C-alpha positions, 0 to 999 in steps of 0.5 A: 528294157530296151529303148530306141532313139532317133537322134535329132541332128540339129541338136549337136554342136558339130561344125557346118562343114560336117553334118552330124550323123543320123543314128538309131541308138538302143540302150539297155540297162543290164546293171544299175551302173552299166549301159549296153548300147547298140548303134546303127548308122544308115547306109546313106550316111556310110556312103556319105563318109565314103564319098568324102574320103574318096573325094579327098583321096582321088586328087592326089592318089598315085596309081601305077601307070597314071600321073598323080591324081589322074587315075580313073575314080573307079580304079582308085576306089578299087585299089584303096578300098581297104584303106579307105574303109578302115579310115571311114570305120574309124571316123564313123565310130568316133563321130557316132560315139561322140554324139551318143555319149553327149545326147543320151540320158546317162552320165558316163564315168568311163570310156566306151568298151568295145573290140575295135578289130571285130567291128566290120564295115560291110559293103551293103546295109547299115554300119552297126556296132555295140559297146558297154559303158559305165555310168553314174547311178540314178537317184534323187539328190538329197536335201542338204541345206540346213542339216545339223553338224558338230565340228571338232576343233583341234589345237596344235601344241608345242609338244605336238611340234616336238614329237613331229620334229623328232619324226622328221629328224629320224628320217635323216638319222644316221644308221649304224649296224649294231651287234646290240639287241634290237629295241623298239624304235630301232631299224631292222633289215629283215626278210620274211616267209609267209606259210599256210601249213607247208604251203609258202604263200609269199616271200618278202625280200629285204625290207627296212622296217622300224621296230614297232609294236605292230607290223602292218602289211597290205593284206595282213597284220602281225599284232605282236611284232614288237614283242617278237622282235625285241632283243633280236640280233643279226642272223636271228630267225624268229617265227610267229603269227600274222592274221589276214584281213577280214576284207581280203578279196579272196574270201577263203583266207579272210581272217585266217591266221598264218605262220610267218618266219622273219630273218634279221639281216641287220639291226640298225641303231639311229643317231639323230642329226644336230640342227646345224645351219648346214643341216637346216639348209640341206633339209629345206633351205630353212634359215633357223630352227624357228623357221623349221618349227613353223613349217612343222606346225603348218603341216600339223595344222593341215593334218588337224584340218584334214581330220576335222574335214573328214569328221564333217564329211563323214557326218554329212555323208551319213545324213545324205546317204540315209535318204539316197538309195542306189545300187553299186554293182560289186564289179564296179566297186572292185574296178574303182579300188585303185582309183579310190586309193590314189585319190585318198593318197593325194588327200593325205599328201596335200594335208601334210602327212608323211610317207610312213603315215600314208603307208599305214593308211593304204594298208588299212584301206587295202585290208578292207577294200570292197567295203571301203571303196563302196562307201567312198563311191557312194560319197563320190556320186552324191557329192558329184551330183550336188556339184553339178546341180550347184555348178561347182567345179575345179578352177585352174588356180585350185589345181596349182594350189593343190600341186604346190602343197603336194610338192612342198610335202614331197620335197619336189618341184610343182613342175615335176609333180604336175608332169607325174600326175598327167602321165599317170592319169591322176589329174582326174583324181585331183579334180575330184578331190578339189570338187568334193572338198568344195561341195563339203564346204558349201554344205557346211556353210549352209548347215547349223554347225556347233563347234566342239573342241577335242583333244587329239590322242596321238597314237604312239609312233612305236605303235605300228609300222607299215610295209607294202607286201601282199601276203596272198597276192590278189588276182587282177581286178575284174574287167568290164563285163563281157559284151553281150555279143562276143565280137561287138557285132549287134544281132542281125549283123552276122547275116548281113555280113554273110549276105554281103559276101555272096 
């Protein structure tokens, strides 16, 4: 279905120095979360922009045979036509895109997608172009006030702190190459070759791993890794099986069992450091073991709070989703996968989880990318819509608090963390994380909550170790669907272009 809209110029906030454009906008909905937009700018507006550009250029134009600014206007227009048309094309695009995205009744979640070079500013007729843009799905906001929730409450024990402290110390343990057989908990330096029959799927370069019962890869799991590698020695070549994930993006290999050949380069035995004053200072300028234990306790409490928040969030979202139905195109889900993983990693870092735990999470998520990302996107759209309705947003001081927490966990400075986030575009993910947490808190505050103490069944640290390696490398994620017109030129514009050449 197509709708044509004449935009009211009085409805913009443009400064009086530059009147807003008169536009005709046609919006089509090829998918639930995609809009294809055709924009037509009347010739009179094009001439206005051209005149303003030449008026600015003529007083300073340098034309051979004339002093600066003294050449006849017609001559200036002829000599600088290509440069001015390119400048005006850019101005018309920027100004019209701003008006369209502000005034149309869709909520964009991405940047307009078009091929700039293919768009032409003709000598006659209107200026036309089209673009695709991803938008939020449309649905009625679920009734969230007064829902019933059960809140699991965890307690952090001294035994939990002892185990966590041992994990911290193991990261600073000295490693000595050993001729002794490998045992669970030792470090191994290994390489791996993954095969499907005679075909080599991939090879893993030297990787240092902890010998655990299970080895997790980005898209597969070796379930009996501990059994295979226990008693292995330097130089041993050990063969076994790995299973590709059920949610692998390549459907032809989902759940497939493949052969894996591990080569043991080194067996490394750990010796934990002593908690001397020098080591405590090196570890984080801790003045005593008690201060270190307080830091570990704080990290464990943040992890427990994260699990509680996630349980509450899951319960809330399940209830909200039951009354909110909307379509999510598979292409949108696949494109959002990396962004969703980035957001989750930020949550884990600010919640006190170490990098080993985060790798395990990322691998588990990667092995079921589409289903996990679709669920997370549904959560995001619902929570974002409630945030808009309730005027909930992230405040500057909340950004600073999040960055401080992540810096403490990463043993880095807040300034470096902020710079890295800004450079990588993760500030948007950080903003989403803050807003969604505040929405969950708002819903929880209005809910009927029953607290329920729970005992955390801590998974053994020897249960799994994770490494980032794709056994079957995936293709690039789908790009935004191709434009309806190959060169972003709307229907009829081709004829106008030919007519202008005659």
